[in-house]
C-alpha positions in Angstrom: 16.8 41.5 -13.6 20.6 40.4 -14.6 21.8 40.2 -18.0 23.9 38.1 -20.0 24.6 38.0 -24.0 26.5 35.3 -25.2 27.4 34.5 -28.8 28.2 31.1 -29.7 30.0 29.8 -33.3 29.7 26.8 -35.4 29.8 23.7 -33.9 28.6 25.0 -30.2 25.6 22.6 -28.7 23.1 24.6 -27.4 21.3 22.8 -24.4 24.8 22.0 -23.2 26.0 26.0 -23.7 23.3 27.6 -21.4 23.8 25.2 -18.7 28.1 26.1 -19.2 26.6 29.7 -18.5 24.6 28.7 -16.3 27.7 27.5 -14.1 30.3 30.0 -15.4 27.8 33.0 -13.5 26.4 30.6 -11.4 22.4 31.6 -12.4 20.7 28.9 -9.7 17.5 30.7 -12.0 17.8 31.6 -15.2 15.2 31.8 -18.1 15.7 32.7 -22.1 14.6 35.8 -22.8 15.8 36.1 -27.2 17.5 33.3 -29.1 18.2 33.7 -32.9 20.7 32.3 -35.1 21.2 29.0 -37.0 21.5 25.2 -36.2 23.2 22.3 -39.1 21.7 19.8 -36.2 17.9 19.4 -34.4 17.0 16.5 -32.3 14.2 17.9 -30.0 11.4 15.7 -28.8 8.2 16.3 -30.3 4.8 17.1 -28.7 3.8 13.6 -27.0 6.2 11.1 -28.6 8.6 9.7 -27.0 11.6 9.6 -28.6 13.5 12.3 -30.2 13.1 13.7 -33.8 17.2 14.0 -35.2 18.2 15.2 -38.0 20.6 17.1 -40.2 20.1 19.7 -42.5 20.1 23.6 -42.2 17.8 25.2 -39.6 17.6 28.9 -38.6 16.2 29.6 -34.8 12.7 31.1 -35.3 12.7 31.6 -31.0 13.7 30.0 -28.4 12.3 30.1 -24.6 13.2 28.5 -21.4 13.8 28.1 -17.9 17.1 26.8 -16.0 20.1 26.8 -13.7 23.7 25.5 -12.8 22.5 22.4 -11.7 22.0 21.6 -15.8 18.2 21.3 -14.6 16.1 23.3 -17.4 13.1 22.8 -19.5 13.5 24.5 -22.7 10.8 24.6 -26.3 12.9 25.6 -29.8 10.4 26.9 -32.7 13.0 26.0 -36.2 12.6 26.9 -39.9 14.2 24.5 -42.5 15.1 26.7 -46.5 11.8 26.3 -47.4 9.6 28.2 -44.6 8.6 24.5 -42.7 8.4 25.5 -39.1 8.7 22.6 -36.2 8.9 22.7 -32.3 9.5 21.5 -29.3 11.8 19.9 -26.8 14.9 20.8 -27.1 17.7 18.6 -26.7 21.3 17.8 -26.2 23.1 17.6 -29.3 21.6 20.3 -31.7 24.7 21.8 -33.3 25.0 25.9 -33.9 25.7 26.1 -37.9 27.8 29.4 -37.9 25.4 31.4 -34.8 23.0 31.1 -31.7 22.6 35.0 -30.2 21.4 34.3 -27.2 20.6 36.9 -23.7 19.7 35.1 -20.8 17.5 36.6 -17.7 19.4 35.8 -14.6 16.1 36.4 -11.8 17.7 37.8 -8.8 16.7 35.7 -4.9 15.0 33.0 -6.8 16.3 29.7 -7.7 14.9 26.6 -9.9 14.7 23.3 -9.4 13.7 20.0 -10.2 11.8 17.5 -8.8 10.0 14.5 -10.4 5.9 15.1 -10.4 3.9 12.0 -9.2 1.2 13.0 -10.5 2.9 13.6 -14.4 5.7 11.5 -14.4 8.4 14.6 -15.0 10.4 17.2 -13.9 8.8 19.9 -13.0 10.1 22.8 -12.0 10.0 24.1 -7.8 10.2 27.9 -7.5 12.4 29.3 -4.2 11.6 32.2 -3.5 13.5 35.8 -1.3 17.2 34.0 -1.0 19.1 35.4 0.3 22.6 36.2 -1.9 
């Protein structure tokens, strides 16, 4: 596995930045190994919800997990906590804005490709894994 380490600064968009990094490094199969930092705006979809939960306040990033590729296809879950220690989490959407920093470590899985295709059963774009690709 190859590793890419990045630090995002204030004002960066979290999800969008991950896709930019994937394109810069031509990551066909990537995973989030760790992420910590803070957000000034949170935009997530809670479990089972159709609409986004969007709020502007200071949040600490507790965890971020996910799989992604260089075609802006990914699936990310985030947990954040507020100033009182209350946590919330869900699907990471666009427009989550870094407050001070976000320290991210990405793993690149060689000879693999992550794609997303609509699953007729779930109705969602689901992960398709292609193995042993020539690089």
